[in-house]
C-alpha positions as CSV (number, residue, x, y, z in Angstrom):
1,X,-12.1,-20.5,4.6
2,X,-9.7,-22.8,6.3
3,X,-7.4,-22.9,3.2
4,X,-7.1,-19.2,3.2
5,X,-6.3,-18.9,6.6
6,X,-3.4,-21.5,6.3
7,X,-1.8,-19.4,3.6
8,X,-2.4,-16.6,6.2
9,X,-0.6,-18.4,8.6
10,X,1.8,-19.7,6.6
11,X,3.0,-16.3,6.0
12,X,3.2,-15.1,9.1
13,X,5.2,-17.4,10.4
14,X,7.7,-16.7,7.3
15,X,7.8,-13.1,8.3
16,X,8.8,-14.3,11.8
17,X,11.0,-16.9,10.8
18,X,12.8,-14.4,8.4
19,X,12.6,-11.3,10.8
20,X,15.9,-9.6,9.5
21,X,14.5,-9.1,6.4
22,X,11.3,-8.0,7.1
23,X,12.9,-4.9,9.6
24,X,15.5,-4.2,7.1
25,X,12.4,-3.9,4.4
26,X,10.9,-1.7,6.7
27,X,13.6,0.5,7.9
28,X,13.8,2.0,4.5
29,X,10.3,3.2,4.8
30,X,10.9,4.1,8.7
31,X,14.0,6.1,7.7
32,X,12.4,8.1,4.8
33,X,9.4,9.0,7.2
34,X,12.7,10.4,9.5
35,X,13.9,12.0,6.4
36,X,10.8,13.1,5.2
37,X,10.3,14.7,8.8
38,X,13.4,16.9,8.7
39,X,13.1,18.0,5.5
40,X,9.3,19.4,5.9
41,X,10.2,20.7,9.5
42,X,12.9,23.5,7.7
43,X,10.2,23.8,5.2
44,X,7.3,24.7,7.2
45,X,9.6,26.5,9.5
46,X,8.3,30.1,8.7
47,X,4.8,28.5,8.5
48,X,2.1,26.7,6.0
49,X,2.7,26.0,2.5
50,X,0.2,24.9,0.3
51,X,-2.3,25.1,3.0
52,X,-0.2,22.6,5.1
53,X,1.4,23.8,8.5
54,X,4.0,21.9,10.6
55,X,1.4,19.9,12.5
56,X,-0.5,18.9,9.6
57,X,2.6,17.6,7.6
58,X,3.8,15.3,10.6
59,X,0.6,13.6,10.8
60,X,0.5,13.2,7.1
61,X,3.8,11.9,7.0
62,X,2.9,9.4,9.6
63,X,-0.2,8.3,8.0
64,X,2.2,8.0,4.9
65,X,4.2,6.0,6.4
66,X,1.8,3.4,7.8
67,X,0.2,3.0,4.5
68,X,3.6,2.3,2.8
69,X,4.0,0.0,5.8
70,X,1.3,-2.2,4.9
71,X,1.3,-5.0,2.5
72,X,4.7,-5.2,2.4
73,X,5.9,-8.5,3.3
74,X,7.3,-9.9,0.1
75,X,4.4,-11.4,-1.2
76,X,5.4,-9.8,-5.0
77,X,8.9,-11.5,-4.7
78,X,7.8,-15.0,-3.7
79,X,4.9,-14.6,-6.5
80,X,7.3,-13.7,-9.3
81,X,9.6,-16.3,-8.8
82,X,6.8,-19.2,-9.0
83,X,6.1,-17.6,-12.1
84,X,8.9,-17.2,-14.0
85,X,10.5,-20.9,-12.2
86,X,6.9,-22.5,-13.4
87,X,6.4,-23.6,-9.8
88,X,3.3,-21.6,-10.1
89,X,1.7,-24.7,-11.9
90,X,1.8,-26.4,-8.7
91,X,-0.3,-23.4,-7.5
92,X,-2.6,-23.8,-10.2
93,X,-3.6,-27.5,-9.2
94,X,-4.4,-26.6,-5.5
95,X,-8.3,-26.5,-4.6
96,X,-8.0,-22.9,-3.9
97,X,-8.7,-19.9,-5.9
98,X,-5.1,-18.2,-7.1
99,X,-6.1,-14.6,-6.6
100,X,-7.8,-15.2,-2.9
101,X,-4.8,-17.4,-1.5
102,X,-2.6,-15.2,-2.9
103,X,-4.3,-11.9,-1.1
104,X,-4.8,-14.3,2.3
105,X,-0.9,-14.8,2.2
106,X,-0.5,-10.5,1.4
107,X,-2.6,-10.2,4.6
108,X,-0.8,-12.9,6.9
109,X,1.3,-10.4,7.7
110,X,-0.9,-7.4,8.4
111,X,-1.2,-7.8,11.9
112,X,2.6,-7.8,12.4
113,X,3.3,-4.5,9.8
114,X,0.9,-2.8,12.5
115,X,2.8,-3.6,15.4
116,X,5.5,-2.0,13.8
117,X,3.2,0.9,12.9
118,X,2.3,1.2,16.6
119,X,5.6,1.5,17.6
120,X,6.8,3.9,15.2
121,X,3.9,6.4,15.7
122,X,5.0,6.2,19.5
123,X,8.4,6.6,19.1
124,X,7.3,9.5,16.8
125,X,4.5,10.8,19.1
126,X,7.1,10.8,22.2
127,X,9.8,12.4,20.3
128,X,7.7,15.5,18.3
129,X,4.6,15.9,19.9
130,X,0.6,14.3,20.1
131,X,-0.8,14.2,16.5
132,X,-4.6,16.1,16.3
133,X,-6.9,13.1,15.5
134,X,-10.3,14.3,13.6
135,X,-13.4,14.3,14.8
136,X,-15.5,10.8,15.7
137,X,-17.3,9.9,12.3
138,X,-14.3,11.6,10.1
139,X,-12.0,8.9,12.5
140,X,-14.4,6.3,11.5
141,X,-14.2,7.6,7.9
142,X,-10.4,7.6,8.2
143,X,-10.1,3.9,9.5
144,X,-12.6,2.6,6.5
145,X,-10.2,4.0,4.1
146,X,-6.9,2.8,6.0
147,X,-9.2,-0.7,5.5
148,X,-9.5,-0.4,1.7
149,X,-6.3,0.7,1.4
150,X,-5.0,-3.4,2.1
151,X,-7.1,-5.3,-1.1
152,X,-6.3,-1.5,-3.2
153,X,-2.7,-2.1,-2.2
154,X,-2.6,-5.9,-2.8
155,X,-4.3,-5.4,-6.1
156,X,-0.9,-2.9,-7.4
157,X,0.9,-6.0,-6.4
158,X,-0.9,-8.8,-7.4
159,X,-1.3,-6.8,-11.3
160,X,2.2,-5.7,-11.2
161,X,3.8,-9.5,-11.0
162,X,1.1,-10.9,-13.1
163,X,3.4,-8.9,-15.7
164,X,6.1,-11.7,-15.0
165,X,4.0,-14.1,-17.5
166,X,5.0,-11.4,-20.3
167,X,8.8,-10.6,-18.9
168,X,11.8,-12.2,-18.0
169,X,12.6,-9.8,-15.0
170,X,10.5,-8.5,-12.4
171,X,13.1,-6.4,-10.8
172,X,12.2,-3.3,-13.4
173,X,8.5,-3.9,-12.9
174,X,9.0,-3.4,-8.9
175,X,11.1,-0.4,-9.6
176,X,8.5,1.2,-12.0
177,X,5.6,0.6,-9.7
178,X,7.2,1.7,-6.6
179,X,8.0,5.6,-8.7
180,X,4.8,5.4,-9.8
181,X,2.8,4.4,-6.7
182,X,4.8,6.8,-5.1
183,X,4.6,10.0,-6.6
184,X,0.9,9.7,-7.9
185,X,-0.4,8.4,-4.2
186,X,1.2,11.4,-2.2
187,X,3.2,9.6,-0.3
188,X,6.3,11.6,-1.3
189,X,5.0,14.9,-1.9
190,X,1.0,16.1,-1.0
191,X,-1.0,15.9,-4.0
192,X,-1.7,19.5,-3.6
193,X,1.5,20.9,-4.6
194,X,0.9,19.0,-8.0
195,X,0.0,21.6,-11.1
196,X,-3.8,22.3,-10.7
197,X,-4.8,19.7,-13.6
198,X,-2.0,16.7,-12.5
199,X,-3.3,17.3,-8.9
200,X,-7.4,16.6,-9.9
201,X,-6.1,13.9,-11.9
202,X,-4.2,12.4,-9.0
203,X,-6.6,12.4,-6.4
204,X,-9.3,10.8,-8.2
205,X,-7.0,8.0,-9.3
206,X,-6.6,4.5,-7.8
207,X,-2.9,6.0,-6.6
208,X,-4.3,8.2,-4.1
209,X,-6.6,5.9,-2.4
210,X,-2.5,4.3,-1.6
211,X,-1.8,7.6,0.8
212,X,-3.2,11.1,0.1
213,X,-7.2,9.8,0.9
214,X,-6.9,8.5,4.3
215,X,-3.9,11.3,4.9
216,X,-6.4,14.0,4.1
217,X,-9.2,12.6,6.2
218,X,-6.9,12.2,9.0
219,X,-5.6,15.7,8.8
220,X,-9.0,17.4,8.1
221,X,-8.3,18.4,4.8
222,X,-11.1,16.7,3.4
223,X,-14.2,16.1,5.3
224,X,-17.8,15.4,4.8
225,X,-19.4,15.1,1.4
226,X,-15.9,15.2,0.0
227,X,-14.1,13.0,2.3
228,X,-17.0,10.4,1.6
229,X,-16.6,10.9,-2.0
230,X,-12.8,9.8,-2.0
231,X,-13.4,6.8,0.0
232,X,-16.2,5.1,-2.3
233,X,-14.1,6.3,-5.1
234,X,-11.7,4.5,-3.2
235,X,-14.1,1.4,-2.9
236,X,-14.8,1.7,-6.6
237,X,-11.2,1.4,-7.2
238,X,-10.8,-1.7,-5.2
239,X,-13.7,-3.6,-7.1
240,X,-12.2,-2.4,-10.4
241,X,-8.7,-3.7,-10.1
242,X,-10.1,-6.6,-8.2
243,X,-12.4,-8.3,-11.3
244,X,-9.8,-6.4,-14.1
245,X,-7.3,-8.8,-12.0
246,X,-9.1,-11.8,-12.8
247,X,-9.6,-11.0,-16.3
248,X,-5.6,-10.5,-16.7
249,X,-5.2,-13.7,-15.0
250,X,-7.1,-15.7,-17.7
251,X,-5.0,-13.9,-19.8
252,X,-1.7,-14.6,-18.6
253,X,-2.5,-18.0,-18.3
254,X,-1.8,-18.3,-22.2
255,X,1.7,-17.7,-21.8
256,X,2.3,-20.2,-19.1
257,X,4.5,-23.0,-20.1
258,X,6.1,-25.5,-18.0
259,X,8.3,-28.5,-19.4
260,X,7.1,-27.1,-23.0
261,X,3.6,-27.5,-22.8
């Protein structure tokens, strides 16, 4: 465990060393929260729409902000640079598992992100009022869903960044990932507003675990057996992506060329 703890600590120190870059990246997510709160406040002024009232939507958007903030410490940019430059060869000769080392780096800055989430949530509550928390059992299930969100989001980041073994540029892959996950996770618009068939597909897809699942549990629109099944599906996708990423990494190594060999 010691080498992986060292990777996590190095990431945390990097985030603290480049505070401006970190805060600017989170500032974009915070601005999105403010914009969405303003838009939905107007849309729901006359009453509930699609089963969401203003109180529920406000809580939903705060959870969406939290999910968007977690695992956002630019691990993908460092990883993509090392792959495209060939420096990944140095990572491969280290006595650590490559995927686990990258995961340790991803969670190294989570505690800093949690602090940012707490501050933004506190400001939101102070300005717009308290959020209605779910009852005890559902609160525990919400916490479990948020914990599973971390490895699931890492899996999306890791898998998309492995595309650098096949592509010359990572920016296009990044934009595509952000567009797809932002829409199908429910981060921009709750999945209930999608057409019926698409809402069902998206709700049980791996994308829902990034925002929709924890948010629906928190606001009480998913409870009991339904909520448990959503969290089980979230866990299933985490395991599927984790081992799928290991298989893809073995294929990716066949594409690696350093100094012509």
